C-alpha positions in Angstrom: -0.3 -0.1 -0.1 1.1 3.7 -1.1 1.6 6.6 1.0 -1.1 8.6 -0.2 -1.1 12.2 1.1 -3.6 14.1 -0.3 -4.0 18.0 0.6 -6.7 18.0 3.1 -9.9 20.1 2.7 -12.8 20.4 5.1 -13.8 17.0 5.7 -10.5 15.4 5.4 -10.2 12.2 7.9 -14.1 12.7 9.3 -14.9 8.9 8.3 -11.8 7.4 10.1 -9.7 8.3 13.1 -7.1 10.3 12.9 -5.0 7.5 15.0 -6.2 3.7 14.8 -6.8 2.5 18.4 -4.5 -1.0 17.7 -1.5 1.4 16.7 -2.0 4.1 19.4 0.7 2.9 22.1 3.3 2.6 19.5 2.0 6.2 18.4 2.5 7.8 21.4 5.8 6.4 21.9 6.7 7.3 18.1 5.4 11.1 18.8 7.4 11.5 22.1 10.4 11.1 19.6 9.8 14.5 18.4 9.8 15.9 22.1 12.8 14.4 22.6 14.5 15.8 19.3 13.3 18.9 20.2 15.4 19.0 23.1 18.8 18.8 22.1 17.9 21.5 18.7 17.2 24.2 20.9 20.2 23.5 23.5 21.7 24.7 20.4 20.6 28.0 20.6 22.0 28.4 24.3 25.3 26.7 23.5 25.8 28.8 20.8 25.9 32.1 23.5 27.4 29.5 26.1 30.4 28.9 24.0 31.0 32.3 23.0 31.5 32.8 26.5 33.3 29.8 27.9 35.4 29.9 24.6 35.9 33.7 23.7 35.1 33.2 20.4 33.3 34.7 17.7 29.7 34.7 16.2 30.9 32.6 13.1 32.7 29.9 14.8 30.3 29.7 17.8 27.9 29.0 14.8 29.8 26.0 14.1 27.9 24.1 16.4 24.9 24.2 14.0 27.3 23.1 11.0 28.3 19.9 12.9 24.9 19.4 14.3 23.1 19.5 11.1 26.2 17.5 9.2 25.2 14.4 11.5 21.9 15.0 10.3 23.0 15.0 6.5 25.4 12.0 6.9 23.3 9.6 8.5 19.9 10.3 6.7 20.4 7.7 3.8 22.3 5.0 5.9 18.8 5.6 8.4 16.5 5.1 5.5 18.9 1.8 4.1 18.9 0.4 7.3 15.0 0.9 7.9 14.1 -0.6 4.9 15.5 -4.0 5.3 15.3 -4.6 9.0 12.0 -1.8 9.7 11.4 1.2 11.3 12.0 -0.1 15.2 15.0 -1.2 14.9 16.0 2.1 13.0 14.6 4.0 16.0 16.4 2.0 18.4 19.9 2.3 16.7 19.1 6.5 16.7 18.3 6.7 20.5 21.5 4.6 21.3 23.2 7.0 19.0 21.5 10.0 20.9 22.4 9.0 24.3 26.0 8.4 23.5 26.5 11.9 21.9 25.1 13.0 25.1 27.3 11.1 27.3 30.6 12.5 25.7 29.5 15.9 27.3 31.2 14.9 30.6 34.6 14.2 28.8 34.3 17.0 26.4 33.5 19.7 29.7 36.3 18.3 31.5 39.0 18.6 28.7 37.5 21.9 27.5 38.1 20.8 24.1 36.1 23.1 21.5 36.2 20.2 19.0 35.1 17.7 21.5 31.8 19.4 21.6 31.3 19.5 18.2 32.0 15.7 17.7 29.4 15.0 20.9 26.7 17.3 18.9 28.0 15.3 15.7 27.0 12.0 17.3 23.8 13.2 18.9 22.4 14.7 15.4 23.2 11.2 13.6 20.8 9.6 16.1 18.7 12.3 15.3 19.1 11.5 11.5 17.8 8.2 12.4 14.6 9.0 14.2 13.9 11.6 11.8 13.7 9.6 8.8 12.0 6.9 10.2 9.6 8.7 12.8 7.9 11.2 10.4 6.9 8.8 7.5 6.3 6.3 10.4 3.3 8.3 11.9 2.3 9.7 8.6 1.3 5.6 7.6 0.1 4.9 11.3 -3.7 5.6 9.4 -6.0 6.5 7.0 -4.0 7.5 4.1 -6.2 10.9 4.0 -5.3 12.2 7.4 -1.8 12.0 7.0 -0.9 15.7 6.8 -3.3 16.2 10.0 -1.6 13.1 11.9 2.0 14.2 11.2 1.3 18.0 12.1 -0.2 16.5 15.2 3.2 14.3 16.1 4.9 17.6 14.8 2.8 19.7 17.8 5.2 17.9 20.4 8.4 18.8 19.0 8.1 22.8 19.9 7.5 21.5 23.4 11.1 19.5 23.6 12.2 22.7 22.4 10.7 24.8 24.9 12.1 22.5 27.6 15.8 22.5 25.5 15.9 26.4 25.9 14.6 26.7 29.5 16.9 23.5 30.5 19.9 25.8 29.2 18.6 29.2 30.4 18.1 27.6 34.2 20.9 25.5 34.2 23.8 26.4 31.7 23.6 30.2 31.5 24.7 31.5 34.7 23.9 34.8 34.2 27.9 35.9 34.7 28.2 38.8 31.8 31.8 40.1 32.3 32.7 43.9 30.5 36.2 43.9 29.1 37.5 45.9 32.1 36.4 42.7 34.3 37.8 40.3 32.1 41.5 42.1 32.2 41.4 42.2 36.1 40.8 38.7 36.3 43.1 38.0 34.0 45.7 40.0 36.2 44.5 38.6 38.8 44.6 34.8 37.3 41.3 33.8 37.8 39.8 34.4 33.9 40.7 30.7 33.2 38.8 29.7 36.5 35.7 31.0 35.0 36.1 29.6 31.9 36.2 26.3 33.1 33.5 27.0 35.8 31.0 27.9 32.5 32.2 24.9 30.5 31.5 22.5 33.1 27.7 24.2 33.0 27.1 22.3 29.9 27.8 18.7 30.9 24.4 18.3 33.4 21.9 18.5 31.4 23.3 16.5 28.6 24.0 13.5 31.0 20.2 13.9 32.3 18.7 13.6 29.1 21.1 10.9 28.0 19.3 8.6 30.6 15.9 9.7 29.9 16.8 8.9 26.0 17.6 5.1 27.4 14.5 4.7 29.1 12.5 5.7 26.2 14.4 3.4 23.9 13.6 0.5 26.6 9.8 1.2 26.1 9.9 1.4 22.4 11.9 -2.1 22.5 9.0 -4.0 24.8 6.5 -2.2 22.4 4.9 -4.3 19.5 4.5 -1.8 15.8 1.8 -2.0 13.7 3.1 -3.2 10.3 3.0 -0.4 7.5 3.4 -0.3 3.9 6.7 -1.0 2.2 8.5 -1.9 5.9 11.3 -5.1 5.3 11.0 -4.9 1.7 14.3 -6.7 1.4 12.3 -9.7 2.0 8.9 -8.7 0.3 7.4 -8.8 -3.4 6.4 -5.2 -3.5 9.2 -3.2 -5.7 12.0 -1.6 -3.7 12.0 2.1 -4.4 15.4 3.7 -5.7 16.8 7.1 -5.4 17.1 7.7 -8.8 13.6 7.1 -9.6 12.5 9.8 -7.3 14.0 12.7 -10.1 10.7 11.8 -11.9 8.7 13.6 -9.1 8.8 17.4 -9.3 6.9 18.0 -6.3 9.1 15.6 -4.1 12.4 17.6 -5.6 11.0 21.1 -4.9 10.1 19.7 -1.6 13.4 19.2 -0.9 14.6 22.6 -1.9 11.6 24.2 0.1 12.9 22.1 3.4 16.6 23.3 3.0 15.3 27.4 2.8 12.8 26.3 6.1 15.1 24.8 8.3 17.8 27.0 7.5 15.4 29.6 8.1 14.2 28.5 11.7 17.6 27.6 12.6 19.3 30.1 11.6 16.5 32.8 13.2 16.3 30.9 16.5 20.2 30.3 16.7 20.8 34.4 16.8 17.5 35.0 18.3 19.7 36.0 21.5 22.0 37.8 19.6 19.1 39.8 17.7 17.5 40.6 21.5 20.4 42.0 22.9 21.9 44.1 20.2 18.5 45.7 20.1 17.1 45.8 23.3 20.2 45.4 25.3 18.4 43.0 27.9 20.9 40.3 29.8 21.4 36.6 28.4 18.9 35.0 30.9 16.4 37.6 29.8 16.6 37.3 25.9 16.6 33.1 26.6 13.5 33.9 28.6 12.3 35.3 25.0 14.2 32.8 23.3 11.5 30.4 25.4 8.2 32.7 24.3 8.6 32.2 20.7 9.0 28.6 20.9 5.8 28.7 23.0 4.2 30.8 19.7 5.8 27.8 17.6 3.9 24.9 19.9 0.6 27.2 19.4 1.0 27.2 15.8 1.4 23.5 15.3 -1.9 23.1 17.3 -4.1 25.6 15.9 -2.3 24.6 12.0 -3.6 21.0 12.8 -6.7 22.2 13.5 -7.3 24.8 11.3 -6.3 22.1 8.3 -9.9 20.6 8.7 -10.8 23.7 6.7 -7.9 25.0 4.5 -5.8 23.4 2.2 -3.1 22.6 4.1 -0.6 24.2 1.0 -2.6 27.4 1.1 -2.1 27.5 4.7 1.8 27.3 4.5 1.6 29.4 1.6 -0.1 32.1 4.0 2.0 31.7 6.7 5.5 31.8 4.5 4.0 35.4 3.4 3.4 36.6 6.6 7.1 35.6 7.9 8.2 37.7 4.6 6.6 40.6 5.7 7.4 40.6 9.8 11.2 39.6 8.7 11.4 43.0 6.3 10.6 45.2 9.5 12.5 43.4 11.7 15.5 44.5 9.1 13.9 48.0 8.5 13.2 48.8 12.1 15.4 47.1 14.5 14.2 47.3 18.1 11.9 46.5 20.1 9.2 46.2 17.0 11.8 44.1 15.5 12.3 41.9 18.1 8.7 41.2 18.6 8.5 40.7 14.6 10.8 38.1 14.5 9.0 36.8 18.1 6.1 36.0 15.7 7.7 34.4 13.0 7.9 31.2 15.3 4.0 30.6 15.2 4.1 31.2 11.4 6.8 28.7 10.8 5.5 26.2 12.9 3.4 24.0 10.6 6.3 24.3 7.8 8.4 21.0 8.1 5.7 18.3 8.4 3.3 20.2 5.7 6.4 20.4 3.3 7.3 16.6 4.6 3.7 15.2 4.1 3.2 17.0 0.7 6.7 15.9 -0.3 6.2 12.2 0.1 2.7 11.8 -1.3 2.0 9.3 -3.7 5.5 7.9 -3.7 4.9 4.3 -2.7 7.6 2.1 -2.4 10.0 5.5 -2.8 8.8 6.7 0.5 11.7 5.3 2.9 14.7 7.2 0.4 12.5 10.0 -0.3 12.0 10.5 3.5 15.8 10.2 4.3 16.7 13.0 1.3 14.1 15.2 2.9 15.9 14.7 6.6 18.9 15.4 4.7 17.4 18.6 3.4 17.9 19.2 7.5 21.3 20.4 6.1 19.9 24.1 5.7 20.5 24.7 9.5 24.1 24.1 8.5 24.4 26.1 5.9 22.2 29.1 6.5 23.3 29.6 10.3 26.9 30.8 9.5 25.4 32.4 6.4 23.5 34.9 9.2 27.0 35.0 11.1 29.1 35.8 8.0 26.2 39.0 6.9 26.4 40.3 10.3 30.7 40.4 10.2 30.2 42.2 6.6 27.5 44.8 7.6 27.7 44.6 11.4 24.0 44.3 11.9 22.1 41.6 12.5 19.0 43.0 11.5 20.4 42.6 8.3 21.6 39.5 8.6 17.8 38.5 8.9 17.9 38.7 4.7 19.2 35.5 4.7 15.9 33.3 6.5 13.8 36.1 4.4 14.9 34.9 1.1 14.4 31.0 2.5 10.6 31.9 3.1 10.4 33.2 -0.6 11.3 29.9 -1.6 8.9 28.1 0.9 6.0 30.5 -0.3 6.6 29.6 -4.0 6.7 25.8 -2.9 3.4 26.6 -0.9 1.2 28.2 -3.8 2.7 26.1 -7.2 5.8 23.5 -6.4 3.4 21.1 -4.6 1.5 20.7 -7.1 4.0 19.9 -9.6 2.5 16.7 -11.5 5.0 13.7 -12.3 6.9 12.9 -15.0 5.8 10.8 -17.8 8.1 8.0 -16.8 6.7 7.6 -13.8 3.9 5.5 -15.4 6.8 3.2 -16.6 8.2 2.8 -13.4 5.2 1.7 -11.8 4.1 -0.9 -14.3 
């Protein structure tokens, strides 16, 4: 059975339950993964600011946090798809959880040695595990029920991701940020007194405990998944199946999917880049402390979560692509204001973009996988690989800042990304397959 995700209309999914009863327990555990991978994703936003302090590095070098992190997604998405095609979703998810936990435990030797590259490696390992989780969980949720409600079901599960994001930023703000922000004269005096290195070591060590606790929670979740039977879904374990295997080259025949990869690359770049430097934008133009900026970041993530639940509800009456296109246009306008009028007004405009970006990732994902049949797993891996946009756009924002000296003008990068998302929503998602697809399916 192919994964078919029709663009939802007013009566989508009305005849069948959104989540079948026999899949409920597995669905809850898989949906919990969306929460769990949201935590490290947005702890990165705190780490960027923290590492600028503890390692005394520039914004551009601190942005390597996201580059290392999303490189893990990029490199492990395809192996994850191949493993899950051969062994099934459940084993793929367990592999991802084990890698995730290993990466969190690496924070202890990284903090103890004060090696920046070891922190980056730990983040890379965490993200390699998350690559498995996202490659498996997104299409698995989409296939856990009626194909006509796949977009709504995926938006529902994705709505728990921002709850993890909120938790991650709160954990970082409370347990990683010390609230001690030294001025240049204070640093000079501490260097003369020989206490500056002690301060830096203390700031570095603050990063480890939250990750160690997180690693323990991840292992518990892996045990729960291990003990839970998963429902059979379409095209799982096709190595022993008579159904045709999907090949990557066949995806070239689906322009709507290829454009979804581009749109996903741009969306993730806009999301990650905006959140990574939100604290910096706030501090540059409102001059509040890092803890207050951290709480404002938490607030914008709350808006992101509200947007996920609200958009899932609105998709009952508004077509998914139309709603996403309208949200993208709103974000273009909000970022234009934040560029032209930085300050409290600009900050609140950046703050509001989180609400309107909320539905984009799952909607692009589901629309991109529409009607791909046995090509769903390899297609899902490429959509997860598109997350590399976070590793490209984030340092691009830092580079624009270094050239212009303005975090406001650096917001032109995510603004351009939303233009691409809007084009996909209003046009790209509906580009028909090429004629050769009929031969591939025969």
